[in-house]
N, C-alpha and C positions, 0 to 999 in steps of 0.2 A: 110536684116540683116546687119547692119553696125557694125563695130568694135568700141567699146567704147574707146575714147581717154584718159579719166582720170579715176582714181579709186575713184570715188565719193562714200563715205560710206565704203571704205575699211579700213584695219588696218594701223596704223601709225607705222613705224619701228623705231622710235626714242624713246629713254628712257628719261624720265624727271628726271634730276639729282638735281634739286633744293631742294627737301626734303632731299636727301642724304647729300648735302653740308651743309644744315642747321644743321642737326644732328651732322656732323663732327665738325663744328665750335663750337657748344655748348660743345661737349666732349673736344675739345682743350682748351677752356676756363676753364672748370672744372679741367683738369689736370694741367694747368698752375697755378691755384690758390692753389691746394692741394699739388703739388710737393715740395714746400719749407717746408711745415709742416711735411713731411714724414722724413726729414733728420735732425730733431731737436736734436737728441741724447738722452741720458739717463739723468734722473733727479738726480743730485748729488749736495750736499751742499759742495762746495769747500772751502778749507781754504783760508785765506786772507793774503796778503803780500804787501809790499810797492811798489815793482817794479814787473811788470808782462810782459812777452813776449807774443805777440799775436800768437795764433795758426795759422799756415799757412793754406791757403785756397786751396792749390794744392792737388792733389790726391796721392802724394808721401809720405803719412804718414798714420799710423794706430794709433788708440787711444785705450788703455787698460783702461777700467773703472772698479773701485771697488766700489760697492754700500755700503751703511751703513750696510746692512745685510750680507756682505761678498761675495755676488754673483759677479762674474767677467764677463765682456763682452769685446770681441775684436771687435772693432767697434760696431755693433749691435748684434753680435752673442755670445750667452752664452758659456763660457769656464769653464771647471773644472780645478783646480790647477794641477792635475796630467798630463793633456794634454797640459798645457800652453807652456812648453818649445818646444815641437814638433811643435805646431802651430807657435810659434815665429820664429823658424828656417826656416820653409817653407814660411811663409807669409812676414816676415820682413827681415831676413838676406839674403835669397836667392834672393829676389826681390829688395834688397838695398833700403828699405823704412825706414823712421824715425818712432820711437815709442814714444808716449806720454803717461804718466801715469796720469790718471784722477781719483783720489781717494777722496771719501767723507771724510770730516774732522773728522767724528765720527768713522771711521774705526780704529781699534786698531793698534798701531805702529808696533807690531809684525807681523801682517798680511801684512802691507805695506813692511816691511823689507824682509819678506819671498818671496813676489812677486818680489821685486827688485833682490833678490838672484837668483830666477828662470830666470829672464830676463838676468842677467849676465851669468848664466849657459847655456843659449841658444846662447851665443857668441855675444850678442848685447852690444856694448860699449857706444853708444850714446843714452841717454834716456832723454826726456824732461818731466818735472813735471809741470802739469797745476794747476794754482791757480787763485783766483780772486784778483783784485786790492782792496787794503784796502780803506775803505771810511773814510777820515779824519774827517768828521762831527760826526762820532759815538764815538769819543774819549772823 
């Protein structure tokens, strides 16, 4: 009886990681393609003006959106008018962020003025208003 030198026909203790890497690469590509679509923002028909400042791309700002139906969103989170000042104090003023108002052009003027009053009531002095550049060809 001799001792066998090799494990012929025994189990292999190595894991084949090729299928795992393939699946992870496919998931990475899917997330890279879908991630820009997730931060598009809300659909709002903005008023037009001749000169427009570009919205900054850094993360030191928040956008308050007022849709045509009067529903408000702070970035992508729905906010009711009664809680707006509290949210603005906590999220904008305490963290020293810039606030931009992004209102649909069909929102009544009184609603926009009321929201601007609530913004001032929260202690925010700097407010940017977002608009689209006027198309000179449409005149």
